[in-house]
C-alpha positions in Angstrom: 101.3 92.6 70.1 101.6 95.9 72.0 98.0 97.2 72.7 98.5 100.9 72.5 95.1 101.8 74.0 94.3 99.4 76.6 97.7 98.2 78.1 100.6 100.0 76.3 104.1 99.0 77.4 105.2 102.4 78.7 102.3 102.3 81.2 103.8 99.0 82.5 106.3 98.2 85.2 108.3 95.2 84.9 105.7 94.0 82.5 103.3 93.2 85.6 102.1 96.4 87.2 100.2 99.0 85.2 100.6 102.5 86.1 96.9 103.3 86.2 96.3 100.7 88.9 99.3 102.4 91.0 97.6 105.9 90.5 94.0 104.5 91.3 95.3 103.0 94.7 97.3 106.2 95.4 94.3 108.6 95.0 91.6 106.3 96.7 90.4 108.4 99.4 91.7 111.8 98.6 88.7 114.4 99.0 90.2 117.0 97.1 90.1 116.9 93.4 93.1 119.0 92.6 95.4 117.1 95.0 94.4 114.0 93.4 95.0 115.3 89.9 98.3 117.0 90.7 99.6 113.8 92.5 98.4 111.4 89.7 100.3 113.2 87.4 103.3 113.2 89.2 103.1 109.6 89.5 102.3 109.1 85.8 105.3 111.0 84.5 107.7 109.6 87.2 106.7 105.9 86.7 106.9 105.9 83.0 109.8 108.2 82.6 112.4 105.3 81.6 110.0 103.9 78.8 108.7 107.2 77.5 109.9 110.7 77.9 113.1 110.3 79.8 114.3 113.9 81.1 111.3 115.5 79.7 108.7 113.3 81.7 110.9 114.1 84.9 110.5 117.7 84.2 106.8 117.5 83.7 106.5 115.4 86.9 108.4 118.4 88.6 106.1 120.8 87.2 103.1 119.1 88.6 104.7 118.7 91.9 105.7 122.3 91.9 101.7 123.3 91.3 100.8 120.7 94.0 103.2 122.0 96.6 101.8 125.6 95.7 98.4 124.4 96.1 98.8 122.9 99.4 100.7 125.8 100.8 97.7 127.9 99.8 95.2 125.6 101.3 97.1 125.2 104.3 97.6 129.1 104.8 93.6 129.2 104.3 92.2 126.5 106.3 95.0 125.1 108.5 97.2 122.1 108.5 95.7 119.3 106.8 96.7 115.7 107.9 95.6 112.3 106.3 95.8 109.3 108.5 96.2 106.3 105.9 95.8 103.7 108.0 92.2 104.8 108.9 91.4 106.5 105.8 90.3 109.7 107.6 91.5 113.1 106.8 91.8 115.7 109.6 92.0 119.3 109.7 94.2 120.9 112.0 93.5 124.3 113.4 96.4 126.5 112.5 96.1 128.6 115.8 96.2 125.7 118.3 97.1 122.7 116.6 93.9 121.1 117.6 92.1 118.5 115.4 88.8 119.6 114.2 
């Protein structure tokens, strides 16, 4: 039986991976709430578009991706280049005038 609350089929990939687990893994360590929210929505709509929503889901993913890009460009112009080193889990802020890490 399909559990529409806890484990809906349209949130599973290959009947094995749940979209929420992929999203949790992706946003773990993102210190910026808006960045985490936007990217989680992009993933949610991309990963489930074939089971639910089709083209409409892809357009929603695009809408959130555009918001994330706009936000990150604004953040970069205000605070400088933001670079994340995933292998160490450390976020660095780059000085936009010198390119130095701060």
